N, C-alpha and C positions, 0 to 999 in steps of 0.2 A: 857259358860252358865250362865242365871240367878238364884239366886236361888231357887225360884220357880217351874223354870224347872227340877233341879236336881232333886227335891222333887218330881216333875210326874213321871220324867221320873221312880226317885229310885219306887215309889210305883207301875209303870204299870208292872216293871218288875216284883218286889215280888208278884205281881197280878196270872200275869201268871205261874209263878214258882210255882205257890200254888198248879195250877190248877191240877200240876201232883206227889203232896206227900200226897193232903188230901181230896180234894172236893170227894162230892161223883156225881156220873154221871147218869143225867137223863136217859139219854141209854147206856143203857148194849153195847158197843163198843168206844174200847179203841186205839190207834196205839200210843203205849208211844216214848217219847222223850226226854232223860236227859237231861239239859244244861250242857253242857263241861266246867268249869273254864281254864281248863289249854289247850282248841282247840280255836284257834284263826281263823279270817275269813278269813286272807289269809291260812293257814292250809284249814280251810275245803274248800275253791275255790281250792287250788293244787289237793287235794283228789277228788274234783268233774270234775276236768277238766282230771286228768290221765282217766277216764271211761267216758268220753263225748264221745258219739257215732260221733260226724262232726271227732275226735282227728284221726280216722283211715285216714282220707285226709289227714294228715301231711305227715305218714309215705309212701301214697302214691306219692307226691307230691317231697319226699325227694326222694322215687326210679327213678323218673322220671329223678330229676338231675341229679343221679349218671350215668344214661344210659348217657346221653347226653355231660359228664366228660369221661364217655369211650370214647364215638366218637370222640370226640375232642380229646382225647389223641392216638390216630390210627394215625398209619402211611397212611394207605391206606384211602381214603375217600368213600368207598362203597365195592358192594360186588366181589372179586376176582373171576375169572372164568377161566377153562381150557379149552384151544382151539383145537379142533380137526377138520381136511378136509381130506378126500380119495378122487380122481379124477382118475378115469381110462376112458378106451374107449371101453372097452367089447361092451357094448351095439352097438354100430356104427361102424366101426372101426376094431375094434379088432385085433390092432399093438403090446398091451404091452404095451402103453405108459399110465404110473403111475406118480402121483403127493399126496405127504401126506407131509403135515403139522400139525406142532403141536406147542402148545404154551400156557405160562401164562402169560393171560390178566389183570393187577391190575389195580382201577381207583386212579387217583391221585388227592389230594386238587385245585384248582384253586387258583389263586392268592388273599389271603385274606380269604379268605373262612373257613379255619381254624379257624383263629383268630376272624374270626365272630361268629363260632359254641362254641368257647372257652366263648366268650362272651355271649354270650345266656344260657351255660351252667352256669354259674356264676350270671348271672340275676333270674336264674331258681332255684340256692341254695338262691339267697339270699329271693325273694318271697315265698320258702318254709315256712324259718323262719318267718319273717315279717306275713306269714298270720298264724301261730302256736301262736305269739304273740295276733293277732288280735284275735282270737278263742275264746283265754286264757282270753283276756279282755269282750269278749261278756259273755263267760261263768261266769266271775265276778259279773256283770250287774245282772243277772240270778240270784246268790247266795243272793246277794243284795237284788232283791226285793222277792225273796222266805221267807227270814229271815224276813224281814220288815213287811210282808205279814202277815206272823207267829206270829209277836210280837204285830199288828192290831189286830187280832182275838184272841188272849188272853187279851189281854187289856179289849176287849169286853164282854170275855166271864165273866172274873173275876168281873167286873161290874154288871154283870147280876149277877153273885151270890150273888154280893150284894143284887143289887135290890131285889133279889128274898127271899133272909131272910128278909128286912126291910119289905116289904109285909107279910111276915111270922108275925113277930112281932105285925106288925099294927092289921092282924086279930084275934091276941090272945089277945089284947087290946080291940077290938069292941066288942069281945064275951064276954066278962067281963063285957063291959057297957050295952051290952044288956041283961046281966041275971040278970042286979041291974036296970032294967030298965030306964036307961040317954039313949039308943038308941035304932030304931026302929031297928026289925028285917029282914027288907029292908038294913039299913046300911052293916047288917052281910053278907049279898045276894052278897049286893057290895065289901064288901073287899073278900070275896072268890071268887068273876069274878077275880080283880084285882090278888089276888094269884097264879088264874088259868095263865093269859093272860102273868102274870112275869115268870112260869114257862115255859109257853110256848117259849117266847122269849128266855130265860137259855138253855131250851133244843137246839132249834136254834142255838144259839151262839157254843154248844157245838159241831156241825157238823160243826160248820164253824174250830174250831179250828183242829178237825180233818182229815178236808179236806186238810189245812194250814200244816199240820205236814205230811200228808202223801207226798203232793206234794213235801216240803223240803227230805224228805226221797226220793222218786223217783227220783227226779232232782242231788242229791250229792250224791246217795248212801251211805252216812252215816248213823249210828242209833244213832245219838247223834249232838250236836247241839253248836255253840260256844256260852257262857254264853254272853260277850260285843263283841260288834260289831260298837259301837258306833266310828263313823270318824270324826277326825276337817276338817274342810273345806278346799280345798286346794287352794290354793294362785294362782296356774295359772288360769287368767281369759280372755282366746282366745283358739280357737284351734289351734294347732301349729304340724309344719310336724312329731313332736314325737307321735302324739295321735298315737296308734297302729289301728286303724283301716284307718286312712290315710295312716299311713306308708305303710299299705300292699298292698293299692290300687295307691299309686306311685310306689310301686314294680312292680305291675302287669303289667305297663306301659312301666318303663324300661324294664320288659323280652318280653313286645310285642317289645319295638324299635329295639332291638336286633333280633327277629323274624324278622323283615323286612330286616333289614340287611344278615343277612343271607340266605332268600329268595330270596334277590335282586341279590347277588354274585353266586348263585347255576340254573345252567341249568339244570331245572327239568327234570332227568333221565336222562342224558346227560354232563355223569360227563367227563374229559379227562383221558386216557387212556392210558396204555404202555403193549405194547405185547412181552414178550420174547419166543424166539422158536425155533425149527428146519424147513427144508423144503428138504424133500427128494424127486428125480424126475428121469424118464428114458424115454426116448424118444419111445424104442422100446423094446421088451423082448430080443434085443442081443447086447443090452447095459448093462450094470452096475449103480447101484443107485447113483446119484448123491448128496450128502449130504451138504448142507448148512445151517446156520443160520441164523431168520428171526428176525426184531426187525422191531415194528409198534408202532407208533406212532398217537394216535387220540384227538384231541382237536376240541371243536365245539365254533365255532363263532355267531353271531348273534343270531337270534332270538330272540331278543327281543319283538316280536311282543308276542310269545307263552309263554314267563316266564314272563308278566305282568300282565295278571290276576290273579296269583301266587302270585304278591306282589300287586297286589290292595287287595284282598283279607287279606292281612295279614296286608295291610294298614285299614282295615273295622275294622279288630280284635282294634288297637293299637287303633283308632277314638275312638270305643265302650268304651275302657277301660279309656280314656280322660276324655269323656263323664259320665260315672259312677261315678271317681272319684270327677269330677265338682260338681254331685247332692248331692254325699254322705256329700262332704264340706257343701251346702245348709241346709240339715237336719241336719249336728253336729251343724252346725249357729243358726238353730230358733229351737234344743233343747237346745243351751247352753244359749238363749234364754228365753226361757221358764222357764230352770231351776233356772237362776238368779229371775226373778218374785216370779218363786213359795217361793222361801229363802223368800224373800221382803213380802210377802206376810203373808206369813207362821207367820213369826214374828210380823207382825201385828195384827195378828189374835189372835197372841199366847195371846196377851199382854191384846185383849177385851176378848178374853174367859175367863182369869185368873180374871178379872173384874168381870164380868160376875158369874163366879164361888162364888167369895166372897159375891158378892151379893145375889145370890140365897141362899149360903147356911145360908146366915144372915135371909132372909124370911122365911127359911122353919122350920128352928127354932123357927122363933115369930109364924109362923102358927101353928109347935106341939103343942104350950105350948097354942093357941086360940085355937086350936083344943080340946085338953085335960080338957080347961074349957068350954069347950060347947058354946063357942062365933061364931064360924064357921061351917057348915056342911061338912061330911064326904067329899061329893063331890067336894065341894071345897077344902077342903084339898089335894087330892088326885090329884087335877089338878095343884095346886103350888109344890106337893112332882114331880109329875110327870117333871113339868118346870126347877125345882132344878135338878135332877137326870141328864136331856137332859142336863144344862149347866156345870155340874160335869164332864159328861163323853166327853163334846166337849172341857173341858180345857182340859182336860188328854191328847186327842185324839190328837189337837193341839201338844203338846209336842213330842209326836212319830211322828206325821208327819214331825216335823222340823228335826227333828234327820234323816227320812227318804230322807227327801230332802237334803240336806246335802249329802245324801252316793250318790243320784240320783247324784247332778251335782257334785260329784266326777268319777261318772262313763263318765257326761256328756263328760268330759274335759280330759278322757283318764289316770286315775289315776288308779291304781292297788294298791289292799289292801298289 
């Protein structure tokens, strides 16, 4: 970072820090937000992530993965059933013929089905973990954006305070010169109008600061903010598989592929079953009961025409996940290009803004001397002063925006604080 950039950033931080401890507010509404040097950006992100509403989805996804694991660990492939059948001829012949069948029916896994179920459970667990990482990365982006927006608003408020104080000083000077007969009363009215205009701008700037503070506190659920959160630019120059959002999208694809395989190996509602039981029967009342054991094996076959719609539906979900991943990749590549371009433009415009600031300060100093000597009218001096203040404000803001764009670049390439 150049010396000018360091000075501007330091001055900007001093301005928005001073707003908390000393300046009189235009409106009696204060959302205090102290800046804690012991709080890092990473800690702020971690605290926000812990209380982020969408974090509840992580627990639900982990519960689903555990449920799929329990299914895969089960020795049976479905609900066991108790089988009971009673047959007699009381309604028709009534000779006392009776047949009783009992049994315990157990669904069993098809060949390869249990392995497919275990694979689905593993992919579901990986997907839940990747979703958590992607969500934390998303939260980091929100915290970064909120903090840098806060810095911008604090900087504008600090500059508005300075401009307001300068306008008050100018008004005092004009009043003295009016009393001495050096300036007309209309000049005093013009200076008073200028003070009111700067006071109005200061009031609006204060409101924006309060909005930015409240937005940060609502997002993070913290009552303090990190004092230092500037980031060096990451050396990552392209979107890779390690990007949290992309990794989460790939995990969803792998899970969908596992679901297709499991669906393909499953006969929907028709698992193979084994029934173990007994059979008791007699032909007439004169005969005693015959007691026998009973073993029944049911194996479904064919039926691809009935199962194929389920497989096709699972394939639709897989195809949608692939399309979503490809769309995400395009958005990330576009965002990376914009982030790189913003940094290049930011550095160039900052250099120009610093040059304009130097010229504006020199011009303002000369104009002030000329006004005090009576060489230029007040209205011309106010125009020059407004132009100089705008140049100074632009230079300070460009320095902050460059640091903000660096943080946004890190966000785009998937870097967590």
